[in-house]
N, C-alpha and C positions, 0 to 999 in steps of 0.2 A: 845198358853198357854199350860201350863203345864199339863203334861200330871202326872194322880198321885196313888199314891199307888204303882210305877216301883220301882222293887226291883233289874234289873237285864235286861242288854241289849245284845240283840244279832246279830252280825254285819255276813256279807258278807264279803268275802274279797277280791275274784278279783273286781275291775271295781268298789268299794266302799273306798277300807281299802287304797289296794295295787293299783300302778296305772302299771292295763297289759297293757295297750296299749304301754307304752311310752317301759315297759321292754320288753313286744317285739319285737319292735321294734330295739330297742338296740340288741337284741339276730341275730334278722334275718342278720342285721347286718355283725355280726360276724358270723355267718353261712357258709350263701351266698358267703363270699370273700374265706372264707376257702374250700368248695368243688367249688370255678370256677364256679359258677353261673352266666352265663353272665345275671343279666337285671336289669334295672332301681329300684333302691330298693325300692326309694318312690311310684313309680309307682306300684311296686309289693304290698307292703304292704295298700294303698289306697283300693287296689280289695281285701285283703286279712282279710279286719277287719270284713269288713259282708258279706262276705262267710264260715270265723268261727264262728261269730253269729249263722248263718243257720244252719251249723252240730253243734252245740252246743244243740240250741234247739232239732235239730232231734237225736243227742244220749243224749240228758237228754231226752226228748218224749220215750226212748226207741227201737227208729227204727233204732240206728246203734250204732255196736261195738264200748267201746273207741279206739280200733286198726283201724276201719274204718273211724272214726271220725279227726285221725291224719295222718291218707293218704288219703282223699279225699278232706281234705279244701287244701292243698298243691296241691293238682294236678289240682283240679279245681281255686286256684289262677294262674297258672304257666301256662296252658290253656290258661285264660280269660289276659294275659298279651299276648300271644303269644309264652311264653318259650318252651320249647320245652326240658323237662327234663327229666332220664329215672329215671325208679323207681327206684333200685340199690339207687340209686342219694338221690330219695327222701326218702326212708326209712334211709337214712345215716343223711341226713334232720332233720325228724324228733326225730330221737336218740338225737340230739344234742343240738337242739331245749328244750327237756323236760329236760336234764341235764344239761343249760348252764342258763336258763330263773330266777329257781329261783337265783341265786347266783344276780342277777342284784335286785334294792333294795329302787326302784324311789316309791313314797308315796304321795295321795293325798294333796293337801294341806291342813292344818290344823288336817291331825290324829294326832299327837303325842299327839297336844296343846287338843284334845275334847278327845283322851282319857286318858288325864292326869287330865282335868276338871272331868270327869266322876265316875274314881276311886276309890276316897274313898267316895263313897255314889249309887255305884251300884257297881253288880260281871258282869262282862265281859265279854263273850263268841265268839263263834266262829263258822258261819253253810255254809258248804260249798260246793257245788259240783267239786268242781277244787280238785287238785290235788296239792300236796310237797307242802300242806300250812301250814306244821314247816316249811321246810327252809326257805319260806319267809318268815314267821314270826320272824325266828332268825335272818337273813340275814337283816333283815330292824326294828331291836333290837326295834321290839315290843309284841317280843311273854312271855315277863314278865306279859304285862299287863292284860291277861286272865286266866279264873280259867277253861275252855272248851274251848274244839277242839271238834268239830262232823263233818264227811264228811260222803261222800255217800256211800264210801263203807263199816265203821263202821256200818251204819244204816239200810243199804245192800235196800237204796231205793233214790232215788234224789229226793229235790226242784224243784218241788211244793206237794207234796209228801207230807200230814201229817204227817207218821210217824218219816220222821226228822225231822220236830219238834217235837214229842212226845220224841223221842231220844235225843233230846240234849236237853229238859224239866228233864228228867228224869236222868241224867246225870249229869245235873247241877242243880238240887233238886228246881227245880224252879215252883213253880205254877204259869199259864196262864196266869190268872188274873195280876198279880206280873213282868210281864215280855214285850219286845217290839224289834221287827225286826226291825234292818235296815239293805236294802239293793235297788240295782239298778238296778232290774228284777222288773217287776211291776210283772209279772205272775207268777215267781218263788219265789223270794223273799214278795214280798206284800198280794199278794192274797193266796200265798201258806198259808203265815202266819194267814191271817185274817178267810181261811177256816178249819182252825184247831182251832180256839179262841183267837189268838195271834193278839194280837196287831202290828202293822208294821209305819211304816216312809220310805216312798222313798227317795232313794241320789237321785232327779232328776236332774242328771249334767248340762243336755243338754237341759232344762227346755224344757220336750216332754207335751204334751196335757194329761191331765190325770183327771179320771171319777172325781166329786164334792164328797168331803169330806175324802180323800183318803191323811192324812197329808203328807205334802211333803217338801225336802231340796234340794237345787243348792248348798250350801257348807256344812262339818261336822259340820263348827262352828255356824247354824245355828240352829244344834242342841241343842242347850243352850235354845230355845225357849220354847222348850218341854220335856227338862229334868233339 
């Protein structure tokens, strides 16, 4: 069902357009070898993914600092796989990780096609809690599609706080009823937008159970059904 009277589309970036897990795995392959960390990379990444999501939620909710996020997710992942890594090496790893991660440019299937489809009829925008979004967008060659980019540092708060959505709407000069938010996190992107009075579509790549009434897509090209 087409959403009526929409003029602006707001996207999350990581895990929605930019393939965070694939780009992250490529980054780890390089930095773990660089620092001679002897660990089964596939096993490490498999354990790191849920640990990272756990600490990101803690960071998003204001329970830990960005510095703690960067250190603790790596420390716990190494402990989980039984790999003893000194703190000085962990510090070097996260510094290299942050520097190298945005240089990779893998996007979700259909990203460019859906942006090309939307661009003639909608203004396009980014709202992200992530970091280095400009570099990620430019290296993936999709920066030029977006009119505004809002991050949590600019807004002074993180999704799902309504203030970050209000901030993004203000700088985009968009009325709530004419915008829609699209993201992979049901709490931060979808519920956060809905609580602000902004319509939302859930990018449900993994086909998770979701309460009735929330529009969802499993592939970005399915957005054509709504927009």
